[in-house]
C-alpha positions in Angstrom: 10.9 -46.2 4.2 7.3 -45.8 5.2 5.1 -48.9 4.9 2.7 -49.3 2.0 -0.5 -47.2 2.3 -2.7 -50.3 2.3 -2.5 -52.3 5.6 -4.7 -55.2 4.5 -3.6 -58.7 5.4 -1.9 -60.7 2.6 -4.5 -62.2 0.3 -4.3 -65.8 -1.0 -3.2 -66.3 -4.5 -6.0 -65.6 -7.0 -6.7 -67.5 -10.1 -7.3 -65.4 -13.2 -7.2 -66.8 -16.7 -4.6 -64.9 -18.7 -6.0 -65.3 -22.2 -7.5 -67.7 -24.7 -8.4 -71.3 -24.0 -6.4 -74.0 -25.8 -9.0 -74.2 -28.5 -8.9 -70.5 -29.1 -6.2 -68.2 -30.6 -5.6 -65.0 -28.6 -7.2 -63.0 -31.4 -10.4 -65.1 -31.5 -10.7 -65.0 -27.7 -10.7 -61.3 -27.8 -13.1 -61.0 -30.7 -10.3 -59.8 -33.0 -10.4 -60.0 -36.7 -7.9 -62.4 -38.3 -8.6 -65.2 -35.7 -5.8 -67.7 -35.7 -3.1 -65.2 -36.7 -0.4 -64.9 -34.1 1.1 -61.4 -33.6 4.5 -61.0 -35.0 5.4 -57.3 -34.9 6.3 -55.5 -31.7 3.4 -53.1 -32.2 1.0 -56.1 -32.5 2.3 -57.6 -29.3 1.9 -54.3 -27.5 -1.7 -53.9 -28.7 -2.5 -57.5 -27.7 -1.0 -56.8 -24.2 -3.2 -53.7 -23.9 -6.3 -55.7 -24.7 -5.5 -58.7 -22.4 -4.0 -56.7 -19.5 -6.1 -53.6 -19.6 -9.1 -54.5 -21.8 -8.3 -51.7 -24.3 -10.2 -50.6 -26.3 -13.2 -50.9 -24.0 -15.6 -52.1 -26.6 -18.4 -54.7 -26.5 -16.4 -56.9 -29.0 -13.6 -57.2 -26.5 -14.5 -59.8 -23.9 -11.8 -58.7 -21.6 -13.8 -55.5 -21.1 -16.2 -57.5 -18.9 -14.1 -60.3 -17.5 -12.2 -60.0 -14.2 -13.2 -56.4 -13.7 -12.9 -56.6 -9.9 -9.5 -58.2 -10.0 -8.2 -55.7 -12.6 -9.4 -52.8 -10.4 -7.8 -54.4 -7.3 -4.5 -54.9 -9.1 -4.5 -51.3 -10.4 -4.7 -50.0 -6.8 -2.8 -52.7 -4.9 0.4 -51.5 -3.2 3.2 -54.0 -2.6 6.1 -54.2 -0.2 9.5 -55.5 -1.1 9.2 -57.9 1.9 5.8 -59.3 0.8 5.8 -63.1 0.2 6.2 -64.2 -3.4 2.6 -65.3 -3.8 1.4 -61.8 -3.1 3.6 -60.4 -5.9 2.7 -63.1 -8.4 -1.0 -63.2 -7.6 -2.2 -64.3 -11.0 -1.1 -64.8 -14.6 -1.1 -61.1 -15.2 0.7 -60.1 -12.0 3.1 -57.8 -13.9 0.3 -55.2 -14.4 0.8 -54.1 -10.8 4.3 -53.0 -11.6 3.0 -50.1 -13.7 2.3 -48.5 -10.3 5.6 -46.7 -9.6 5.3 -47.4 -5.9 5.3 -51.1 -6.7 8.1 -50.7 -9.2 10.3 -49.1 -6.6 9.6 -51.9 -4.1 10.2 -54.6 -6.8 13.6 -53.2 -7.8 14.6 -53.0 -4.1 13.5 -56.6 -3.6 16.3 -57.5 -6.1 18.8 -55.2 -4.5 18.8 -52.2 -6.8 18.9 -48.5 -5.9 15.9 -46.3 -6.2 15.6 -42.5 -5.5 15.2 -41.8 -1.8 11.5 -41.3 -0.8 10.8 -38.1 1.1 7.0 -38.2 1.3 4.0 -40.0 0.0 0.3 -39.6 0.3 -3.0 -39.0 -1.4 -3.8 -35.6 -0.1 -1.8 -32.8 -1.8 -2.8 -30.4 0.9 -0.7 -32.4 3.4 2.4 -32.2 1.3 5.2 -31.1 3.7 7.1 -28.8 1.5 8.9 -27.1 4.4 10.7 -30.3 5.3 12.0 -31.0 1.8 15.5 -30.3 0.5 16.1 -27.7 -2.2 16.0 -30.3 -5.0 13.3 -32.9 -5.3 10.9 -34.6 -7.7 7.1 -35.0 -7.5 5.3 -37.7 -9.5 2.1 -39.7 -9.2 2.4 -43.4 -8.6 0.4 -44.0 -11.8 0.7 -42.2 -15.0 2.6 -41.8 -18.3 4.3 -39.2 -20.5 5.5 -37.2 -17.4 1.9 -36.1 -16.6 1.9 -34.6 -13.1 5.7 -34.8 -12.9 7.7 -31.9 -11.5 11.5 -31.8 -11.3 12.3 -29.0 -8.9 15.5 -27.1 -8.2 14.8 -24.3 -5.7 11.2 -24.4 -6.8 12.0 -24.0 -10.5 10.5 -26.9 -12.4 13.1 -27.9 -14.9 10.7 -29.8 -17.1 8.4 -26.8 -17.7 10.8 -23.9 -16.9 8.4 -22.4 -14.3 9.1 -21.1 -10.9 6.6 -21.8 -8.1 6.0 -20.6 -4.6 5.3 -23.3 -2.1 1.6 -22.4 -2.1 1.4 -22.4 -5.9 3.1 -25.8 -6.1 0.8 -27.4 -3.6 -2.2 -25.9 -5.5 -0.9 -27.1 -8.8 -0.4 -30.7 -7.5 -3.9 -30.5 -6.1 -5.3 -29.4 -9.5 -3.4 -32.3 -11.2 -4.4 -35.0 -8.8 -7.5 -33.8 -7.1 -8.2 -33.1 -3.5 -7.8 -36.8 -2.7 -5.7 -38.6 -5.4 -6.7 -42.0 -6.7 -3.0 -43.1 -6.4 -0.3 -42.0 -4.0 1.8 -39.0 -4.8 5.5 -39.6 -4.5 8.1 -37.0 -3.5 11.5 -38.4 -4.3 15.2 -37.5 -4.4 16.4 -35.5 -7.4 19.2 -37.8 -8.4 22.5 -36.1 -9.5 24.2 -36.8 -12.8 27.4 -38.9 -12.9 29.4 -35.6 -12.5 27.5 -34.7 -9.4 25.3 -31.9 -11.0 21.6 -31.2 -10.5 20.3 -31.3 -14.1 17.6 -33.2 -16.0 19.2 -36.7 -16.0 19.9 -38.7 -19.1 17.4 -41.6 -19.2 18.6 -45.1 -20.2 15.6 -47.1 -21.3 16.5 -50.7 -21.7 14.3 -52.9 -23.9 14.5 -56.2 -21.9 13.4 -59.5 -23.2 14.2 -61.6 -20.2 17.9 -61.4 -19.7 18.4 -60.1 -23.3 18.7 -56.3 -23.6 17.7 -55.7 -27.2 18.4 -52.0 -27.2 19.1 -49.0 -24.9 17.1 -45.9 -25.8 19.1 -42.9 -24.5 16.8 -39.8 -23.9 18.3 -36.4 -23.3 15.9 -33.7 -22.2 16.0 -29.9 -22.2 12.8 -28.7 -20.7 9.9 -30.0 -22.8 12.2 -30.9 -25.7 13.8 -34.4 -25.9 16.1 -36.1 -28.3 17.0 -39.8 -28.3 19.3 -42.4 -29.8 19.2 -46.2 -29.7 22.3 -48.2 -28.8 23.0 -51.9 -28.6 24.0 -53.4 -25.3 27.7 -53.1 -26.4 27.1 -49.4 -27.1 27.1 -49.5 -30.8 24.5 -47.0 -32.3 21.9 -48.7 -34.4 22.4 -47.8 -38.1 18.6 -47.8 -38.7 16.3 -45.3 -37.1 14.3 -47.0 -34.4 11.6 -44.5 -33.5 10.2 -41.2 -34.7 8.8 -40.3 -31.3 11.6 -37.8 -30.7 14.2 -36.2 -33.0 17.5 -38.1 -33.2 20.4 -37.1 -30.8 24.1 -37.1 -31.5 26.3 -40.0 -30.3 27.4 -39.8 -26.6 29.9 -41.9 -24.7 28.5 -44.7 -22.5 27.9 -44.0 -18.9 30.5 -45.1 -16.4 27.9 -47.4 -14.8 26.8 -49.0 -18.1 27.5 -52.5 -16.8 25.4 -51.8 -13.7 22.5 -50.6 -15.9 22.7 -53.7 -18.0 22.8 -55.9 -15.0 19.7 -54.1 -13.5 17.8 -54.5 -16.8 18.7 -58.2 -17.2 17.9 -59.1 -13.6 14.6 -57.2 -13.4 13.7 -58.3 -17.0 14.2 -61.9 -16.1 12.2 -61.5 -12.9 9.4 -59.8 -14.9 9.1 -62.9 -17.1 8.1 -61.2 -20.4 9.1 -58.1 -22.3 9.4 -54.9 -20.3 11.3 -51.6 -20.7 13.5 -51.0 -17.7 14.3 -47.3 -17.2 17.4 -46.3 -15.3 19.6 -43.2 -14.5 23.3 -42.9 -14.4 24.1 -41.0 -11.2 27.1 -40.1 -9.0 26.0 -43.2 -7.0 25.9 -45.5 -10.0 22.8 -47.0 -11.6 19.5 -45.9 -10.1 16.2 -47.6 -11.1 13.4 -45.3 -12.3 10.4 -47.3 -13.5 9.0 -50.0 -15.8 7.1 -49.4 -19.0 5.0 -52.4 -20.2 3.7 -50.7 -23.4 6.2 -48.1 -24.6 4.5 -45.3 -26.5 1.6 -47.7 -26.8 3.5 -49.4 -29.6 3.4 -46.3 -31.8 6.1 -44.4 -33.6 8.5 -47.4 -34.0 10.0 -47.7 -37.5 9.4 -50.8 -39.6 12.9 -52.0 -38.8 12.4 -51.6 -35.0 8.9 -53.1 -35.2 10.3 -56.2 -36.8 13.5 -56.4 -34.7 11.8 -56.1 -31.3 8.9 -58.3 -32.5 11.4 -61.1 -33.4 13.1 -60.8 -30.1 9.9 -60.9 -28.2 8.6 -63.9 -30.1 11.9 -65.7 -29.7 12.1 -65.2 -25.9 8.4 -65.2 -25.0 6.4 -66.7 -27.8 3.1 -66.9 -25.9 1.2 -63.6 -25.7 0.8 -61.3 -24.0 
């Protein structure tokens, strides 16, 4: 694998306060109404994380909008290597922010011995994308982004996500329009992982809600182009009786993947290493479990039902009571 794009020397551990002082509640430290009230619901924990980690919303009442701006900018753009010393990964109390970067997430998963899609190319200049050297099936995605923005799942230059066929010139131009002439973050060109049966198709996504070593639920997402359906299962593959999210229409029951235990082991190991709630996204492939990415704020805490909001909130508070 190519080395990280930044070649700077390892920096010493930084010291960044993570949230309120002992005399302040997290809410009062952030200028929030209801000072002294601890968040209890999953959506409340997600919103607090957004405020503390990313200073959202960026309003004058939110002190985090002005504190540690340089460090937050640095962590957004820092690229890690799986071989970096521990202090470089855990540079501050909010070190997990850097794992939203999909380059860093890949390296972190490999650091713990888990498979990731093969990397064919990376860079910030779409004009230098070497399409002639790529196999017939590959995936393009930016290192930073959500909701599949800028993602192309290509089979013989047909994008399966958007059902569109590109020429090489059109594809390169489209990526340039998406990311700019020089992208802020690396563009990754990766392996199109096969399904467990060895087919090239949009893979089923297994999104594990990990609270340390506890997998609270597995959200199974099945896509057909732009359309998606999902269903939530327990770690023992029992469907939840209650609806968990209205983000996608419900899917029918499917059998567990052959590599379910691998997926659970991956989620538990990486969830424990992460040190607080995170969603660990994996694929079931003909090679077994393959790690995809982390999500620290799934759907921004929106679209969860009252049951899921309470259930995930109780798990988060029981395993990691201190925000964020």
